[in-house]
C-alpha positions, 0 to 999 in steps of 0.5 A: 534904695530911696533912703540912701541919701539919709545916711547922715543924721539930719538937723531937724532935731531927731536922728534919722534911721537909715540902712547905715546910719547911727539910728538904724536897727535890723528888724530882729534888733528892733523887735528885741529893743521893743519888748519893754511894753510887756514889762510896763504892762506887767508892772501896771498889773502888779501895781494895781494888785499891790496898791489895792491890797496893801493900802496906805497903812501897810508897813515894813520895818516901821516904814509905810509902803506908801512912803517908799513908793512915793519917794521912788516915784518922785525920783523917777519924775525928777529924772524925767524932769531933768532932761526937759529944759536941754531936750526941748531947747536943743530940739527947737533950736536945731529944728528952726535953724535947719528950717530957716537956713535951708535954701531949698525950703521955699514954697514946699517947706512953707506948705509943709509947715502950714499943714503940720501946724493946721493938722496939729491944731485940729487934733488938739481941738478934737481932744479938747472937745472930748475931754470937756464932754467926758470930764474924766478927772471929775470921777477921780476928784470925787473919790474920798481919800484920793491922796490929793492934798486939800490944802494944795488944791485950795492953793491951786484954785486960788492961784488960777482964779487970781490969774484968770482975769490976767491970763493974757498978761501973765502969758506975755510976761512969761513968754519974753523973759528979762533974764534968759539964764534965770528962765532956764534955771527956773524952768520957765518953759514959755520963755525957754521956748520963745528964746529957743525959737528966736535963737534958732532963727538967728543961727540960721541967718549968721555966717555958714561956718559959725552957724554949722558949729552952733547947730552941731553943738545943739545937735550934740546936746539933743542927741545926748539928752535923747540918750539920757532919756533912753537911760531913764526910760529903761526904769520906766516899768519900775517908775510906773509900778511906784506911781501907779501903786501910790494911786491905788494905795489911796483910791483902790479899784475905784480910780479905774473909773477915771482912768477908763474915762480918760482912756476913752477921751484919748481914744475917741479923740485919736479915732476921730482925727484918724478916721474922720479928720485926716480922711476929710482933708485927703478927700476935699483938700488933696482930692484923693481916695482916703481908702487908698492911703490907708492901704498904702500906709499899712506897713508903716502903721503896723510898725508905728503901733508895735514900736511906739517910735515915729523915728524908728518907723521913718524908713518904712514911712518913707518907703510907703509914702514914696513907693505905695502912695506915689509921692515924689522923692522931692516932696517925700525927702523933705516932708516926712523927715521934717514931720518926724521932728515937728508934726506930732498931732497925736501926741499934741492931742494926748498932751492936751487931754492929759493936762485937762485930766490932771486939772479936773482930778484936782477939782480945778475948773479951767477957764476958756482962756486957760484952755486956749493956753493949754492948746498953745502949750500942747502945740509948742510942746509937741514940736519939741517932743522926740520921736521915741517911746513915752516922750510925751511924758516930758511934754506933759511935765512941761505943760503942768509946770507952766500951769502950776499943777503938780508933776505927780499928776501924771501918776493918775494916768500912767497905767494906760500911757503905754497902750495910748503911746502905741495909738498916738504914735500910729496917728503921728505917722499917719498924719505925717504921711497925709501931709506929704500927700497934701503937699504933693497934690497942691504941688500938682503931682497927679500920680499920688494915690491914683491907683489902689496900692494893692494893684501896684504890688501885683 
């Protein structure tokens, strides 16, 4: 089979599922593993009913329900934040070290990286367009007693207004920290990302023995953080219940308006990128029929939507790209696994829209310069996101921290995160496959999508 050579975990910052690899699960195991969305959907429904009914005045044994869900929700957020620094840094270090040290990377690798960065930027700008047009957070900001502290909002506005004229200077100062240990301990994410990129590149240029040792260490750190993330996400339904209940206790059903607009902004952005942006690239850059590619990727897209995991979908993606789309194994074996680690176009779009939504909900007008900072952060954060369900929540926490926005802002949209996770994962997988086709076509491969995939199965 075509993924026989993928039995050992790659060093792209993710564990590659293979028939005998550590990430492999049989279809029946995969189905069992991903029953969680129904628990999350049930938690959301119960949270809406509970929060709207009890309100912020209901008590039990003299303690308000609001304070209980507030504390439990904060604990869940702290658990998510706990893995941010080691997860992002180890992911970037191992990914860059692999890219810089792979002697076979060459021209194909450079094209791959260029297409991935380009498609992610296109997706982010599409998301930025729709969130500015629909302005979903404004509806939340106008709700009386929405649970947002007016003093906290005033402080945020003052800080962002004060920084507006110095935004580039502040960004530069945060990017290059004077003390990397201090930057890591304080969670200064821009400095962390810069150091991780630089360190990963340096690791790829030292002697082979020490380089492999350091890469193995950070690969172990990354995989350990993934395990911790999996443990935390087992409590996702309970965390979602607490955070969503807290929102509806203070706002009631009226907050559904802002959540609906947020959902529309994300889906419109993902849909535009999926049905217009990527097909146009396939047509005019790759010179292939986009409809053929949609047909070729059908099994992978269905798997991505149902599992919400691009890593779990990887064997199916490879099979579709190579056997159904006609991309050579030489291109497919490099581009698709690498994309699972660094090309999260749908996630990048979602992170941008989510950060803007939280700022709008707090009544903060984001300047154009700060919006471009959000674009940059969304791009970088998406590279460090693991291909597992709900991993974008970690990246959103990263962006909110850099902007100085409260982490509990994610509670404003957690009610719809699981459904949107399924959609953005589908876009991530399709974007990876499109980049593989584009690289293959620019390398002169003529058989790529030359026939309708339905004919190949006959």
